C-alpha positions in Angstrom: 96.2 87.7 101.0 93.7 89.3 103.3 90.8 91.6 101.6 88.8 94.7 103.0 85.8 95.1 100.9 83.8 98.8 101.8 81.0 100.2 100.0 80.0 103.7 100.0 76.1 104.1 99.1 75.7 100.3 98.4 75.2 97.4 100.1 78.1 94.4 99.3 76.4 90.8 99.3 78.3 87.7 100.2 77.9 87.1 96.2 79.6 90.0 95.3 82.1 89.7 97.9 83.3 86.0 96.8 83.3 87.0 93.4 85.9 90.0 94.2 87.8 87.3 96.9 88.0 84.6 93.4 89.1 87.6 91.1 91.9 88.3 93.3 93.2 85.0 94.4 94.1 84.7 90.9 96.5 87.1 91.0 99.2 85.3 93.0 100.0 83.6 89.6 101.5 86.5 88.8 103.0 88.1 91.7 103.9 87.7 95.5 101.3 89.2 97.3 102.1 89.5 101.2 99.5 87.2 103.3 99.9 90.1 106.0 98.9 93.0 103.5 95.4 93.8 102.3 93.6 94.2 99.3 91.3 97.2 99.1 88.2 97.0 97.3 85.7 99.8 97.5 82.4 99.8 95.6 80.5 102.7 95.3 77.7 104.5 92.8 79.2 106.6 90.3 78.3 110.5 90.9 77.1 110.6 86.9 74.0 108.4 87.6 73.5 104.3 88.4 76.8 103.1 87.1 79.0 101.4 89.9 82.5 102.1 90.5 84.9 99.5 91.5 88.5 100.8 93.4 91.0 98.1 93.5 93.9 98.5 95.3 96.8 95.3 96.4 99.8 95.9 97.8 102.0 94.2 96.4 106.0 93.5 96.4 107.0 95.0 93.1 104.4 98.3 94.9 100.9 99.3 94.9 98.8 98.3 91.6 95.2 100.1 91.6 93.0 100.4 89.2 89.7 101.9 89.0 86.7 100.9 86.3 83.3 102.6 86.2 80.3 100.2 84.5 76.6 99.4 84.8 76.8 95.4 85.6 79.1 95.1 88.9 80.2 91.5 87.7 82.1 93.0 84.7 83.3 96.0 86.5 85.2 93.7 88.7 86.2 91.9 85.8 87.7 94.6 84.1 89.6 95.9 87.3 91.4 92.8 87.7 92.4 92.8 83.8 93.4 96.5 84.4 95.6 95.0 87.4 97.1 92.0 85.4 97.9 94.2 82.6 99.8 96.4 84.8 101.6 93.1 86.6 102.7 92.0 82.8 104.0 95.6 82.0 105.7 95.3 85.2 107.5 92.5 84.7 108.6 93.1 81.7 110.3 96.4 82.8 112.2 94.6 84.8 113.2 92.1 82.9 114.5 94.6 80.1 116.1 96.5 83.4 118.3 92.8 84.7 118.4 92.2 80.7 121.9 91.3 81.4 121.6 88.9 84.6 118.8 87.2 82.8 120.6 86.7 79.4 123.4 85.1 81.6 121.3 82.7 83.4 120.1 81.5 80.3 123.4 81.3 79.0 124.1 79.5 82.1 120.9 77.1 81.6 122.1 76.7 78.4 122.3 72.8 78.1 123.2 71.8 74.2 127.0 72.7 73.9 126.8 76.0 71.8 128.8 78.8 73.6 127.5 81.4 71.5 125.6 84.5 73.7 122.0 84.8 73.7 122.1 88.4 71.4 124.8 90.1 69.8 124.6 93.5 68.5 127.1 95.2 65.8 127.0 98.9 65.5 129.3 101.6 63.5 130.3 104.2 65.6 130.1 107.6 63.2 132.1 110.6 64.2 130.4 113.6 65.9 131.1 116.3 68.3 129.2 115.5 71.9 126.1 117.9 71.2 125.1 116.2 68.5 125.5 112.9 70.1 123.2 113.9 72.4 120.7 115.4 70.3 120.5 112.0 68.8 120.1 110.0 71.7 117.6 111.6 72.1 115.8 111.5 69.0 116.4 107.5 69.4 115.2 107.7 73.1 117.9 106.1 74.1 119.5 105.9 77.3 123.1 105.6 76.1 124.7 106.4 72.5 127.9 105.5 71.3 129.8 107.5 68.9 133.4 108.3 67.8 134.5 111.9 68.7 135.6 114.0 66.0 138.2 115.9 68.2 139.7 112.6 70.2 138.7 110.1 67.2 138.6 107.7 69.7 135.5 105.8 71.0 132.8 107.8 73.4 129.1 106.8 75.0 127.5 109.4 76.3 124.6 108.3 78.9 121.3 109.4 80.3 122.0 110.3 84.5 119.6 109.2 86.9 119.6 112.7 88.1 118.6 114.0 84.9 121.6 114.9 83.5 124.5 113.3 81.2 127.7 111.4 81.2 130.3 110.8 78.7 132.6 107.6 78.9 135.7 108.2 77.3 137.7 105.1 76.0 141.6 105.3 76.0 143.2 102.6 73.9 
C-alpha cells in the first residue's frame, strides 16, 4: 500500500510519517489492500485549540474505510484512528459472514472430517396462524428480514420478507 501523508498547519516529521506507515501496514493482516491504492492521512490542528486531528482514509476491496480522531497527543491520535479502522474491518467481516452464512456453513460442513453428517445448526419453529398484516407487523417488531407464518385464510405456510427496494414480498407454499 502506498501512503499519502499531509499536514495542515503542522509539519509532518519523519518520525510521525514512520509511525503512521507502521500502524497502517498492520491493516494488511485483516483485509486485502491493493498495492496501487494509497492510504490518505491528514494531520491538522483542530480549530478548538492545541489538539491534533488525524483523518485516515484507506481504500480496500471491501470499500473505503475512514476514521477521524481528535487528541492532544499525536501518537495516541494515530493509535486511536487505526483502532477505529480495525473495528470497522471486523464489523464489515462480520456482516459479510452473516450475509453469506449459508455458503460458509456448507464449506464448514464439507471440511468436517469427523464423519458426523449433522448440519451446523438447526432451528425448528412453530408457524402461528395470522393474517399478512399481522405477520408484517411481527417481522418489523422483531427487526427480521423475513417471517414465517401460517396464513389464516388458506391455512398454508407462508413467508413474508423485506425486498431490497423497501417493499414486502410474500412466498406462498402449495402442498
